[in-house]
N, C-alpha and C positions, 0 to 999 in steps of 0.2 A: 402434553406437559413437554415444557422444554427441559432439554439435558446440558449436561458442558461437553464438549467435543474433546474426548482424551486418545491423543498418538498411542500404538501400543509398540514401543521401542523391538528392534532385535534381544534385547535381553527380556523381552515382557513387561519393563515397568513400564507404567501409563505415564503421559505426558499432559499436562496442562497446559491451553492454550490462549495466549492474551493477545489483541487487538488493538494496536496504537495509529489514529490516523497523523499523518502531519498536521502542524499549524497552518494556519493561514497565510498562503503563499500570496506573492505578488500577482500571479496568476488569477489567483483566487478572488484579489483584489478589484484585480481592473474588469474583470468578469463581473462583479458585481454591482460596483459603479455603473457596468454598461447595461446590467439588466436594469437595474432603477431607474436610470435613462428613460428606457425602453419605455417600462412601465411609465412614467409620468408623461411621457410623450404621447402616449397610443392610450393613456389610460385602461390597460388593459394585462393580464397575465401574459408575460412572454411564452408563446405555444410551445409545444413538441419542446425539444433540446437545445435550448441557445446555442450550444457547442455547435451545433447543424449552421452557422450562418454568421457567429462569431466568435474569431480567435484574435486574443491580443497581442501573438506573436513575441511570446517571452519563452523565451529558451532555456531550460531549466531553471527556473523561477526561485531566488534566494526564500525567506520568512521575512513575513511583513516585522515592524515591531508587534501588532499582535499577535502576530503566528510565534513568536518567541515569549511573551506573556506568559501565553496559551499552554507553551511545551513547561515551563516553570512551574506554573497552576497545577499540572497532574504529578509534577516528582513525586507529592508526597505518598499518595494512589499507588503508583510504580514501585515505591519503596517499600508497602506494605506487601505487595503481592510477594516481595523476596524472589524476584528472577533470576534465575541461572544465566539465561542463554538470551541476547536478542540479535535479531535477527533482521537486517534492516535493507532499505533499498540504496542503492548509489545515488538517486537521485538526489541534487541539495538541500532540498527541503526536507525529506526525510533523515538524510545525516544528520542536519541542526539540531531534527526534533528529538530525534535517539537521545544526541550526546547531552542533551538537556535536561531530557526529562528522565532520564536514566542516571546524571549526576547525583554521586554517593552512592550507587552499587557496587557490586563486585560482580557485576554481569559481564559475562564474557561476551565479545561484540563480533557479529560477523557479517560481513557485506557481503547481500546475494545478488545477480542480477535475476533470480526467480521470484525478488518481490518489487521488480519494478513497473509502474502504473502501463498497463495498453495501449499502447502508443493509435495516437488519433487526435492529438492536437499539441503544437509547438510546445507544450508545458513538459510533454514525454520525453522531449530531446536532451539526452544527456551532456555532460560534460566530460572530457578525455579523462583516463585515473591521472595520468600525473600532473594535471592540473586538480584535482580534486586532492590529491595527494599534499598540495601546497595548501589548500583551505584546511584540510583537516589531517595534522601530522600524526595525531594518534593512533592514525588508521592506515596512517601511507602506505604499508607494506602491503596491505589488501586492495587498495585503490590504486596504486600501479601496476599488482596483477591482473586486472581489469582489462579486456582484449577490446581491440579497434572497435568502435561506435557498438559499444555494448547492449544499447539499447533498441537496435535495426538501422537500416538505411536511411530514416530522416534527415534530414537536415533543414537550414532558413531557406536552401534556394527551393526546397519543393512545396510552396506554396505554390496555387491558385492566383488570379487576378482578384479574386474576392479574399484575401489572405486566409483561404483554408488550406488546408495538410492535402497534397493529392492522394488519393487514394490505394493507389500503389503501394506507397509507403508505410500507409497504416499496418498495424498488425492484424491478420486475420483471427475469426475466432477461433478456425481448430490450433492457430499457433500458441493463443492464447491458454486453451483448453489445455494443451499438454502441458505448458510451462505451469499450471497449477497442480496438476496431477504430477508432476516435478517438484514440484515445492512440498508434497505431503512426502512423498518420499525421503528427502532433504530430511524435514523434521523428524521422520520416523526415526533416522538415520544417526540422530544424535544423543550424545550419553546424555546433557542434561532432560531433566524433568519439568522444568517452568520456566517458558519461553513465553518474550513478547516478541509480536512482528509487528513494525512501525513501519507502516506501507502506506498507500493511498486509497482513495476514495475508491472508484473502480473496482481496482483488485479487490478490498474487501467486499464490495456488492457482488463479485463473480463468487464468492468463497460462500457468504452466508447469505444472499437476498435482501440484505438490509443496507441503508447509507449510514454510514457514520459521518459525525461534524467533525470537523475540523479540531484534534487535539480530545477527540472521544476516544475515551479506554473500554473495553468490554472484554467478556469471556466469550469466545466462539460458541454459540448458541445455534442449537439446530432443533428441529421440529418435523414428528415424522410425519410424511405426506401419502400419496397415491403410489400402488403398484411396488412398496417396500421401500420407496426414497426417501432416504434420511436426510435432502440437504436439502432448502429453499434458494440456494443458491443458482444463477443465471448458467453457470456452468456443468452445475454437481458436479463437484469434483469432491465432496464429500463421498458422494455416491459411489463414483469411478476408483476411488480409492478407499473403500470399505475395507481392505484386510486391515488396512492402520487403526481401526477405531474401534472403539466400545462407547456406549453411552453410560452415565451413570446421572442419577438424578442429583438435584442442588444443594448441598447441605442447607437444612433449615437457618 
């Protein structure tokens, strides 16, 4: 039976957490076109993970026109949730999505590096805070406070001859695991009870065990598993952060 994940904050009040993946990015579009061309040429599905052999080398990509339309299309659904707090990744595509999708709400917006995508391709290489502040003036104070290289060590110089990011500049799984736990701690510490996370596909997959489409909006759902584990996520962050969680059945 599926339930709704609710964080129990320091005050004892439960928090309902919703997830919104960013809209289509320039990276997503370039990758999709590559896969379409590959399938047409080889008349077969791309085997395995296409990221293993193709990276368009687009750092911190923006939303496409379609991505902006997707973000506008979800505005009504976001408003209906009466969100009090938005926690968003500092990557450009997520910032754009949050500002468009949450337009017309009174939600407080917090930029958090805990929400960034796990670094494995060029798309996870970010932009410095001062530059972001000029692009997003309403969030300038938070963006200017970002540390240098807040996304990690990777730069455009760290790709091999096949245009793939060198392994030593990718974010290791243990580090990503620790970041997910820190994210649940951060959510628990907030005073708001209705929270929206605006982030990324791999991030949400690691947390929930399912793949979110561009601008897909959902409530974090979990399912009872073996050995008492209540998380289907790759990193099992829910189980590791169980001190923050109780489970309630979805309302009829």
